[in-house]
C-alpha positions as CSV (number, residue, x, y, z in Angstrom):
1,X,19.6,-16.6,10.2
2,X,17.2,-17.1,13.1
3,X,16.6,-13.8,14.8
4,X,15.3,-13.4,18.3
5,X,12.4,-10.9,18.0
6,X,14.0,-8.8,20.7
7,X,17.2,-8.4,18.6
8,X,15.6,-8.0,15.2
9,X,15.8,-4.2,15.4
10,X,19.6,-4.5,15.5
11,X,19.8,-6.5,12.3
12,X,21.2,-4.3,9.5
13,X,19.5,-6.2,6.7
14,X,16.1,-6.2,8.4
15,X,16.3,-2.5,9.2
16,X,17.6,-1.6,5.7
17,X,14.7,-3.5,4.2
18,X,12.2,-1.9,6.5
19,X,13.5,1.6,5.8
20,X,12.1,1.4,2.3
21,X,8.6,1.3,3.9
22,X,9.7,4.4,6.0
23,X,10.8,6.0,2.7
24,X,7.8,5.4,0.4
25,X,5.1,5.7,3.1
26,X,5.7,9.5,3.0
27,X,4.2,9.4,-0.5
28,X,1.3,7.2,0.6
29,X,0.5,9.5,3.6
30,X,1.3,13.1,2.6
31,X,0.5,12.7,-1.1
32,X,-2.1,9.9,-1.7
33,X,-4.1,10.1,1.5
34,X,-3.5,13.6,2.6
35,X,-2.6,16.6,0.5
36,X,-3.1,15.6,-3.1
37,X,-6.9,15.0,-3.0
38,X,-7.5,18.2,-1.1
39,X,-5.0,20.3,-3.1
40,X,-6.3,18.9,-6.4
41,X,-9.9,20.1,-5.6
42,X,-8.9,23.4,-4.0
43,X,-6.0,24.5,-6.2
44,X,-5.3,22.7,-9.4
45,X,-9.0,22.0,-10.2
46,X,-10.6,24.9,-8.4
47,X,-12.4,26.0,-11.5
48,X,-14.0,22.6,-12.1
49,X,-17.3,21.4,-10.5
50,X,-16.8,19.3,-7.4
51,X,-18.3,16.2,-9.1
52,X,-16.0,16.6,-12.1
53,X,-12.9,16.8,-10.0
54,X,-13.9,13.8,-8.0
55,X,-14.5,11.8,-11.2
56,X,-11.1,12.9,-12.7
57,X,-9.2,12.0,-9.6
58,X,-11.0,8.6,-9.3
59,X,-10.4,7.9,-13.0
60,X,-6.6,8.6,-12.9
61,X,-6.3,6.5,-9.7
62,X,-8.0,3.7,-11.5
63,X,-5.8,4.2,-14.6
64,X,-2.6,4.0,-12.6
65,X,-3.9,0.9,-10.8
66,X,-4.8,-0.8,-14.1
67,X,-1.3,-0.2,-15.5
68,X,0.2,-2.0,-12.4
69,X,-2.4,-4.8,-12.8
70,X,-1.3,-5.4,-16.4
71,X,2.5,-5.2,-15.8
72,X,3.0,-6.6,-12.3
73,X,3.2,-10.4,-13.0
74,X,5.4,-10.0,-16.0
75,X,7.8,-7.6,-14.3
76,X,8.0,-10.0,-11.3
77,X,8.8,-12.9,-13.6
78,X,11.5,-10.9,-15.4
79,X,13.0,-9.8,-12.1
80,X,13.2,-13.4,-10.7
81,X,14.7,-14.8,-14.0
82,X,17.5,-12.2,-14.1
83,X,18.2,-11.4,-10.4
84,X,16.8,-7.9,-10.9
85,X,14.5,-7.3,-7.9
86,X,16.7,-4.5,-6.6
87,X,17.2,-3.1,-10.0
88,X,13.5,-2.8,-10.7
89,X,13.0,-1.5,-7.2
90,X,15.5,1.3,-7.9
91,X,13.9,2.2,-11.2
92,X,10.3,2.4,-10.0
93,X,11.3,4.2,-6.7
94,X,13.2,6.8,-8.7
95,X,10.2,7.1,-11.1
96,X,8.0,7.9,-8.1
97,X,10.5,10.3,-6.6
98,X,10.9,12.3,-9.8
99,X,7.2,12.5,-10.5
100,X,6.3,13.5,-6.9
101,X,9.0,16.2,-6.9
102,X,7.7,17.6,-10.2
103,X,4.3,18.3,-8.6
104,X,6.1,21.3,-7.0
105,X,6.3,22.9,-10.4
106,X,2.6,22.6,-11.4
107,X,0.8,26.0,-11.2
108,X,-2.7,26.7,-10.2
109,X,-5.3,25.5,-12.7
110,X,-2.9,22.8,-14.1
111,X,-5.1,19.9,-13.2
112,X,-4.2,17.8,-16.2
113,X,-0.5,18.0,-15.6
114,X,-1.0,17.3,-11.9
115,X,-3.1,14.2,-12.6
116,X,-0.5,12.9,-15.1
117,X,2.4,13.3,-12.7
118,X,0.4,11.9,-9.8
119,X,-0.6,8.8,-11.9
120,X,3.0,8.1,-12.9
121,X,4.1,8.5,-9.2
122,X,1.4,6.0,-8.1
123,X,2.7,3.6,-10.8
124,X,6.2,4.0,-9.4
125,X,5.0,3.6,-5.8
126,X,2.9,0.5,-6.5
127,X,5.3,-1.2,-8.8
128,X,8.2,-0.7,-6.5
129,X,6.3,-2.4,-3.7
130,X,6.3,-5.6,-5.8
131,X,10.1,-5.9,-5.6
132,X,10.3,-4.6,-2.0
133,X,7.9,-7.3,-0.9
134,X,9.8,-9.9,-2.9
135,X,12.9,-9.2,-0.9
136,X,11.2,-10.2,2.4
137,X,12.3,-13.9,2.1
138,X,15.9,-12.7,1.8
139,X,15.9,-11.0,5.2
140,X,13.7,-13.3,7.3
141,X,13.4,-17.1,7.9
142,X,9.9,-18.6,7.9
143,X,9.6,-18.3,11.7
144,X,10.4,-14.6,11.5
145,X,8.2,-13.6,8.6
146,X,5.3,-12.2,10.7
147,X,7.6,-10.0,12.9
148,X,9.8,-8.8,10.1
149,X,6.9,-8.0,7.8
150,X,5.2,-6.1,10.7
151,X,8.4,-4.1,11.3
152,X,8.3,-2.9,7.8
153,X,4.8,-1.6,8.1
154,X,5.5,-0.1,11.6
155,X,8.5,1.8,10.2
156,X,6.3,3.0,7.4
157,X,3.7,4.3,9.8
158,X,6.3,6.1,11.9
159,X,8.3,7.5,9.0
160,X,5.3,8.6,7.0
161,X,3.7,10.0,10.1
162,X,6.7,12.1,11.1
163,X,7.1,13.7,7.7
164,X,3.3,14.2,7.4
165,X,3.2,15.9,10.8
166,X,5.9,18.3,9.7
167,X,4.1,19.0,6.5
168,X,0.8,19.6,8.3
169,X,2.6,22.0,10.6
170,X,4.0,23.8,7.6
171,X,0.6,24.3,6.0
172,X,-0.9,25.5,9.3
173,X,1.9,28.0,9.9
174,X,3.5,28.7,6.5
175,X,5.1,32.0,7.6
176,X,7.0,30.2,10.3
177,X,8.8,28.4,7.6
178,X,9.3,31.4,5.4
179,X,6.5,30.4,3.0
180,X,3.9,32.7,1.5
181,X,0.8,30.7,2.2
182,X,-0.6,27.2,2.8
183,X,-0.5,26.5,-1.0
184,X,3.2,27.1,-1.1
185,X,3.6,24.9,1.9
186,X,1.8,22.0,0.3
187,X,3.9,22.3,-2.9
188,X,7.1,22.3,-0.8
189,X,5.7,19.2,1.0
190,X,5.6,17.4,-2.3
191,X,9.3,18.2,-2.8
192,X,10.2,17.1,0.7
193,X,8.4,13.7,0.1
194,X,10.5,13.2,-3.0
195,X,13.8,13.8,-1.1
196,X,12.7,11.7,1.8
197,X,11.7,8.8,-0.5
198,X,15.0,9.0,-2.4
199,X,17.3,9.2,0.7
200,X,15.8,6.3,2.7
201,X,15.7,4.0,-0.4
202,X,19.5,3.9,-0.3
203,X,19.9,1.3,2.6
204,X,17.7,-1.4,0.9
205,X,19.8,-1.1,-2.3
206,X,23.1,-1.3,-0.4
207,X,22.6,-3.8,2.3
208,X,19.8,-6.2,1.4
209,X,21.1,-9.3,-0.5
210,X,19.6,-10.8,-3.6
211,X,20.5,-14.3,-4.8
212,X,22.2,-14.5,-8.2
213,X,20.6,-16.7,-10.8
214,X,22.5,-18.4,-13.6
215,X,20.3,-16.9,-16.3
216,X,20.8,-14.5,-19.3
217,X,21.3,-10.9,-18.1
218,X,20.6,-9.1,-21.4
219,X,17.4,-7.1,-21.4
220,X,15.7,-9.0,-24.3
221,X,16.9,-12.3,-22.9
222,X,15.5,-11.4,-19.5
223,X,12.1,-10.4,-21.0
224,X,12.0,-13.8,-22.9
225,X,13.0,-15.7,-19.8
226,X,10.4,-13.8,-17.7
227,X,7.6,-14.4,-20.2
228,X,8.5,-18.1,-20.4
229,X,8.5,-18.4,-16.6
230,X,5.1,-16.6,-16.4
231,X,3.6,-19.0,-18.9
232,X,5.0,-21.9,-16.9
233,X,3.6,-20.5,-13.7
234,X,0.1,-20.0,-15.2
235,X,0.2,-23.6,-16.4
236,X,1.0,-24.8,-12.8
237,X,-1.4,-22.6,-10.9
238,X,-4.0,-25.4,-10.8
239,X,-1.5,-27.1,-8.3
240,X,-1.6,-24.0,-6.1
241,X,-5.3,-24.1,-5.1
242,X,-4.8,-22.8,-1.6
243,X,-2.6,-20.0,-2.8
244,X,-5.2,-19.0,-5.4
245,X,-8.0,-19.2,-2.8
246,X,-6.0,-16.9,-0.5
247,X,-5.4,-14.5,-3.4
248,X,-9.1,-14.2,-4.1
249,X,-9.8,-13.7,-0.3
250,X,-7.0,-11.1,-0.1
251,X,-8.4,-9.3,-3.2
252,X,-11.7,-8.9,-1.5
253,X,-10.8,-7.8,2.0
254,X,-7.8,-5.7,1.0
255,X,-10.2,-3.9,-1.4
256,X,-12.1,-2.9,1.7
257,X,-8.9,-1.7,3.4
258,X,-7.7,0.3,0.4
259,X,-11.1,1.8,-0.1
260,X,-11.2,3.1,3.4
261,X,-7.6,4.5,3.1
262,X,-8.4,6.3,-0.2
263,X,-11.9,7.4,0.5
264,X,-11.8,8.4,4.2
265,X,-11.1,12.1,3.6
266,X,-13.7,12.3,0.8
267,X,-16.3,10.6,3.1
268,X,-15.5,13.0,5.9
269,X,-15.9,16.0,3.6
270,X,-19.3,14.6,2.4
271,X,-20.5,14.5,6.0
272,X,-19.5,18.1,6.4
273,X,-16.4,17.7,8.5
274,X,-13.6,20.3,8.3
275,X,-10.6,19.5,6.2
276,X,-8.1,20.4,8.9
277,X,-9.8,17.9,11.3
278,X,-9.6,15.2,8.7
279,X,-5.9,15.7,8.2
280,X,-5.4,15.5,12.0
281,X,-7.3,12.2,11.9
282,X,-4.9,10.9,9.3
283,X,-2.0,11.8,11.6
284,X,-3.6,9.9,14.4
285,X,-3.9,6.8,12.3
286,X,-0.2,7.0,11.4
287,X,1.1,7.2,14.9
288,X,-1.3,4.6,16.3
289,X,-0.3,2.3,13.4
290,X,3.3,2.2,14.5
291,X,3.0,0.2,17.7
292,X,-0.1,-1.6,16.5
293,X,1.7,-3.1,13.5
294,X,4.4,-4.5,15.8
295,X,1.7,-5.9,18.1
296,X,0.0,-7.7,15.2
297,X,3.4,-9.2,14.2
298,X,3.7,-10.8,17.6
299,X,0.1,-11.8,17.4
300,X,0.8,-13.6,14.1
301,X,3.9,-15.2,15.5
302,X,2.0,-16.6,18.5
303,X,-1.4,-17.6,17.1
304,X,-0.7,-17.6,13.3
305,X,-1.2,-14.9,10.7
306,X,-4.6,-16.2,9.6
307,X,-6.1,-15.7,13.0
308,X,-4.6,-12.2,13.2
309,X,-6.2,-11.3,9.8
310,X,-9.6,-12.5,11.1
311,X,-9.3,-10.3,14.2
312,X,-8.5,-7.3,11.9
313,X,-11.4,-8.0,9.6
314,X,-13.8,-8.1,12.6
315,X,-12.6,-4.7,13.8
316,X,-13.0,-3.3,10.3
317,X,-16.6,-4.4,10.2
318,X,-17.2,-2.6,13.5
319,X,-15.5,0.5,12.1
320,X,-17.8,0.5,9.0
321,X,-20.9,0.2,11.1
322,X,-19.8,3.0,13.3
323,X,-18.8,5.2,10.3
324,X,-22.3,4.6,8.9
325,X,-24.0,6.4,11.8
326,X,-21.5,8.9,13.0
327,X,-22.3,12.6,12.9
328,X,-19.6,14.2,15.2
329,X,-16.0,14.9,14.2
330,X,-14.8,13.4,17.5
331,X,-16.2,10.1,16.3
332,X,-14.0,10.4,13.1
333,X,-11.0,10.8,15.4
334,X,-11.9,7.7,17.4
335,X,-12.4,5.8,14.1
336,X,-8.9,7.0,13.1
337,X,-7.5,5.3,16.2
338,X,-9.4,2.1,15.4
339,X,-8.2,2.1,11.8
340,X,-4.6,2.7,13.0
341,X,-4.9,-0.4,15.3
342,X,-5.6,-2.8,12.4
343,X,-4.5,-1.2,9.1
344,X,-0.8,-2.1,9.3
345,X,-1.5,-5.4,11.0
346,X,-3.8,-6.8,8.3
347,X,-1.3,-5.7,5.6
348,X,1.7,-7.1,7.4
349,X,0.1,-10.5,8.2
350,X,-1.3,-10.9,4.7
351,X,2.2,-10.4,3.3
352,X,3.8,-12.9,5.7
353,X,1.0,-15.4,5.3
354,X,1.4,-15.2,1.5
355,X,5.1,-15.8,1.6
356,X,4.3,-19.2,3.2
357,X,2.1,-20.2,0.3
358,X,4.4,-19.4,-2.7
359,X,7.5,-21.1,-4.2
360,X,10.6,-19.8,-2.4
361,X,12.5,-19.3,-5.7
362,X,9.9,-17.1,-7.4
363,X,9.0,-14.4,-4.9
364,X,8.9,-11.4,-7.2
365,X,6.8,-13.2,-9.8
366,X,4.2,-14.3,-7.2
367,X,4.3,-10.9,-5.5
368,X,3.5,-9.6,-9.0
369,X,0.2,-11.5,-8.7
370,X,-0.3,-10.3,-5.2
371,X,0.2,-6.7,-6.0
372,X,-1.8,-7.0,-9.2
373,X,-4.9,-8.1,-7.2
374,X,-4.2,-5.4,-4.6
375,X,-4.3,-2.7,-7.3
376,X,-7.3,-4.2,-9.0
377,X,-9.1,-4.1,-5.7
378,X,-8.3,-0.4,-5.5
379,X,-10.3,0.0,-8.7
380,X,-13.3,-1.9,-7.5
381,X,-13.8,-0.4,-4.0
382,X,-14.0,3.3,-4.8
383,X,-16.1,2.5,-7.9
384,X,-18.6,0.6,-5.8
385,X,-18.8,3.4,-3.3
386,X,-19.3,5.9,-6.1
387,X,-22.1,3.9,-7.7
388,X,-23.9,3.3,-4.4
389,X,-23.6,7.0,-3.6
390,X,-25.0,8.1,-6.9
391,X,-27.8,5.5,-6.9
392,X,-29.0,6.3,-3.4
393,X,-27.8,9.9,-2.8
394,X,-26.4,8.7,0.5
395,X,-22.6,8.7,1.3
396,X,-23.5,6.7,4.5
397,X,-24.9,3.8,2.4
398,X,-21.8,3.9,0.2
399,X,-19.5,3.3,3.2
400,X,-21.8,0.6,4.4
401,X,-21.4,-1.3,1.1
402,X,-17.7,-1.8,1.8
403,X,-18.7,-4.4,4.5
404,X,-19.6,-6.8,1.8
405,X,-16.0,-7.0,0.7
406,X,-14.7,-7.8,4.2
407,X,-17.4,-10.5,4.8
408,X,-16.8,-12.2,1.5
409,X,-13.0,-12.1,2.0
410,X,-13.3,-13.6,5.5
411,X,-15.5,-16.5,4.3
412,X,-13.0,-17.4,1.6
413,X,-10.0,-17.0,3.9
414,X,-11.7,-19.5,6.3
415,X,-11.3,-22.1,3.6
416,X,-7.6,-21.6,3.1
417,X,-5.6,-24.6,4.4
418,X,-2.1,-23.3,5.2
419,X,-0.5,-26.8,5.5
420,X,-1.8,-27.9,2.1
421,X,-0.8,-24.6,0.6
422,X,2.8,-25.0,1.7
423,X,3.0,-28.5,0.3
424,X,1.6,-27.3,-3.0
425,X,4.1,-24.4,-3.2
426,X,7.1,-26.8,-2.6
427,X,6.0,-28.8,-5.6
428,X,6.7,-25.8,-7.9
429,X,10.2,-25.1,-6.5
430,X,13.0,-25.8,-9.0
């Protein structure tokens, strides 16, 4: 199934797969990066001290990430052993949808209920991505991985950006939409994200294929088969030295990426920037990210994904140095453009590069490891920023500390030998 990159947008399987990114990116944008942190502080936890609400939000983010860390590899092994990638994707997507929609019902002051629902939604979002990523080899040949992976992220930026723009418009002009105030608009936005996520999940479930394995299909039998497969993989990991080296490098630099995504609004508020301006900056990132992700896909196709990742890391280091010294809101907007240029690209090329380094018959299991490290990174980065901020009293030094993660990740990535990694992965294929 070799696809010309100019015709890939007409391929139903590719578009159906990519539309799941369009679907769940609404949660990542409107809820995780945009409204939830602000609404939590200003509405649900308005009676709490600012430091307390920040601590609670960070703690529940970390808790949700740790749940994914603990479950991801086993769930991936179970899915591979029982042809259940789409079944697990459906379950976790619906979990995220229901919990996000339920945020609409949480009244002012209900910070504990809001945090519980949010944490469960994050678990659904993060876990679902394991099985979405694992379906990439089913819709793209090796020569197409970079372009198709980038299409997924591009659709995510566009879809998430479109709904986020509508939601921002609603909060700025609530009466235009028949809503009482901005708070009502934000709550309706959570409901809209849930509906958007559910509707655009349907194509991947209907049109993306999944190979059938001749394995037990019962739940207990699947769990046993998955656990046995996971133990086997752990015993063979010493043969996948290049894959392991890449995972450690990925863990470090994607920690920097995720930290900037999750902490950008908080950092802007700490510098005294207006909340409305920060939301506009997030919108800028989304719409710049759409063409930029596609561009990085072609960059990876021509020069290799590893080189594209290095370019993105270099730009991130410039972004951090600029963020350290900025003091004008227009600079935050310009940084939003720069982040949009590389955020989707580094994510897309990391995914497509990883597919080349894993056994082709165990994608969900290995993407369990991949997402496990990604979620663990999301624990480390914000924590490091918090510790540096408390120790020094300077939010600027806290953002500067993130550069360490990008530098360390780049140094390890330089040592990854793609040719050796592919050969090692083929040895583990059954």
